[in-house]
C-alpha positions in Angstrom: -15.2 -14.7 -1.7 -14.2 -11.1 -2.4 -13.7 -10.0 -5.9 -10.7 -7.9 -6.9 -13.0 -4.9 -7.2 -14.3 -5.4 -3.7 -10.7 -5.7 -2.3 -9.7 -2.5 -4.0 -12.7 -0.7 -2.5 -11.7 -2.0 1.0 -7.9 -1.4 0.6 -7.8 1.9 2.4 -9.7 0.5 5.3 -7.4 -2.5 5.4 -4.3 -0.4 5.4 -5.7 1.9 8.1 -6.6 -1.1 10.3 -10.4 -0.4 10.1 -11.7 -3.7 8.9 -13.6 -6.1 11.2 -12.1 -9.5 11.9 -14.4 -11.2 9.3 -13.5 -8.6 6.7 -9.8 -9.0 7.3 -10.1 -12.8 6.9 -12.0 -12.4 3.6 -9.2 -10.0 2.4 -6.5 -12.4 3.5 -8.2 -15.3 1.7 -8.4 -13.3 -1.5 -4.8 -12.2 -1.2 -3.7 -15.8 -0.9 -5.2 -16.6 -4.2 -4.7 -13.4 -6.2 -1.2 -12.3 -7.2 -2.4 -9.0 -8.8 -4.1 -7.9 -5.6 -1.1 -8.8 -3.5 0.9 -6.5 -5.8 -1.7 -3.8 -5.5 -1.6 -3.9 -1.7 2.2 -4.0 -1.7 2.2 -0.9 -3.9 -0.3 0.8 -1.6 1.9 0.1 1.5 4.9 1.5 -0.3 3.0 4.6 -1.3 1.9 5.1 2.4 5.6 4.8 3.5 6.8 7.3 0.9 4.1 9.8 1.9 4.9 9.5 5.6 8.6 10.3 4.8 7.9 13.2 2.5 9.0 16.6 3.9 6.1 18.9 4.8 7.8 22.0 3.5 7.1 23.1 0.0 10.8 23.8 -0.6 12.0 20.2 -0.7 14.8 19.2 -3.0 13.4 17.0 -5.8 16.7 15.2 -6.2 16.6 14.1 -2.5 13.0 12.9 -3.0 13.9 11.0 -6.1 16.8 9.3 -4.3 14.6 8.4 -1.4 11.9 6.9 -3.7 14.6 4.9 -5.5 16.0 3.6 -2.2 12.4 2.6 -1.1 11.9 0.7 -4.3 15.2 -1.2 -3.9 14.4 -2.0 -0.2 10.9 -3.2 -1.1 11.2 -5.2 -4.3 
């Protein structure tokens, strides 16, 4: 079984869909048993979603960004 440290090391590959079937099954098995790693992966997914929605220009309004982040947090408890 994977350790928490091994899961964290594979988390980017997991989120990018780059794990083999066997690796995905090992990750899923670990996530079923480990609440902390489930929280970690959930936070990583939220971070990816926020980054995808961030404006590319440097002149973005920080208040709009803060409101967006707050809404994402409410939508994904």
